[in-house]
N, C-alpha and C positions, 0 to 999 in steps of 0.2 A: 908801879906795883907789879910784882911778878906773881902770877896766880898758879903757874905750873900746869895750865891746861894744855899747852903744846906738848909738854913731856908726857902727860897722861894720855893724850891722843896717840902720840907716837908709840908709847908702850902698849897700850890696850888695843889700838886699832891699826897698828903698823902693818899687819897682814892684809888689811883691806885698802891700803894706800892707793889712792886714785879712783876707787870705786865709791863714788859719792852716795849712791843709792844704798849700798850695803852699810856704809858708815852711818847714814841717817837712820836706817832701820835698827842698827845696833844701839845707837844713842836712844832712840825712841823706846826700845825694849828695856834698856837699863833704867831709864827714867820711870817707865811704868812699873818696873820691879821695885824701885825705891818708893814710889807712891804707895804701892800696895803694902810694903813692909812698914812704912812709917805713918800710915794714915791714922792710927789710933792715938799717936802722940799729939796731933793737932788736926782733927778731922776737917775743920773748915778750910784751913790752908791747903791741905792735900786734895780736897775736893776741887778747889780752884785750880790747883796744879794739874789735876786730871783733866779738867775741862780744857785748859790751855793746851795740854798735850794733844787732846783729841782734835782741837782746832788746827794745830800745826800739821798733824798727820793728814787731815782732810784737805788742807791747802796744798800739801805736796802732791797728793793723789790727783787733785783737781788739775794741776799743771799737765799731767799726762793725758787726762781727758780732754783738755783744751787743745793739745797737740793733735789728738785723734780727730777732733772736730775740724781742725784746720786742714788736715789731710783730706777729709771727706769733702770739704767745700772746694778744694783744689782738684777734685775729680778722682781721687784715689778710692778704691774699694778697701775698706778697713775691717779687719776681723781682730778683735781685741782678745788676748789671752792673758788673764791675770795670773801671775806667779808670785809666790812669797819670796823666792830667792833666785835671782837671775845670774848669779855668779858663775855657776857651772856652764850655763848656756853661753854666756859671754866668752868664757875660756874656750869652749868648743868651737865658737865662731872665730877665734883668734883675735879678739878685740883687746889690745893692750890696756892694762889697768889705767894708765893716764889718759886714755881716750874714752873710758867708760863714763856713762851718764845715767840718768834716771830710768831710761827705758830703751828698748831695742826694737826696731821695726825691720821686718823683712820685706824687701821689694825685689820681686823675681828672685834671682840667686844671690843678691847683695844684702848685707846688713846696712841699716841706717841708724847710727847711734846718736841719741840726743835729739834736740829740737832743731833739726836741720831744715832750713828753708827749702821749699819745693823747687826753686831754681836749681839748686844743687842736685836734687833727685832727678829732675828732668834731664840735666846734663849727663848724669850717670846713665840713665836709660837710653839717651840718644847716642852716646859715645860707646857704651858697652865695653869699658876698659877691662883688662884682665887684672882685677883687684878683688879683694874679699868684700869691701864695703867702704863707706864713708862715715865720718864722725865729726860732730861739733861738740867738743868736750866742755864741761863747766857750767852748763845751763845758763848761758849769758842772758842778761836782761835785754828785753826787746826782741829776743828770738821767738819764733812762732810758739804760742802757747804759754810763754813765760810772763808776758806782760812787762810793763816798765818801758823805759826808753832805751834805744840802742845806743850804747856808750862808745862803741868802737866797731870797726868792721869785723864781720864773722869770718874766722879762718876755718874752713872745712878741710879736713884731712882725708886722704885715701889710705887704706890699710891693705898691705899685701903680706901675708904670712907673718904678721906681727910687726912689719916695718911700716913706718909712717912717713908720708910725704904730703906736701901741700896739694890739695885738689883744686880749690878755688877760694877766692875771697869775695864776700858780698858786703 
């Protein structure tokens, strides 16, 4: 059965390609708008939908908080800055859209994009390479703060002026 969801995503969210956080927020906002618009047609159904959406949003935000706790337990001093839209900041840092994830961490002069294990961050700080930062795209299961089981090795990439190379595999 063809639902057309892939075409709808490509058409409506094509400009956000690779930016999972922006896509998730856009979907959340559109679903919330639909719930508000249609709630009088079936109040009980849309109340349940609203509750479900709130749970999804809370779970997504909890992953970022879990990663923050992980960094603190590993000895990093963490200052959390909540922002509604990270798109411009990620572009300013030179993070390619296919490397973007749910949150960005700054460690010294480097960006750390996604749920990057501390082994990669320690390597970054020890070697001090001439790069802009490192990224673990895709929010993989089993990565710090994400929960679940690790399904495959984590490929961490280095980014220099928008160019991407393998940094390390864990």
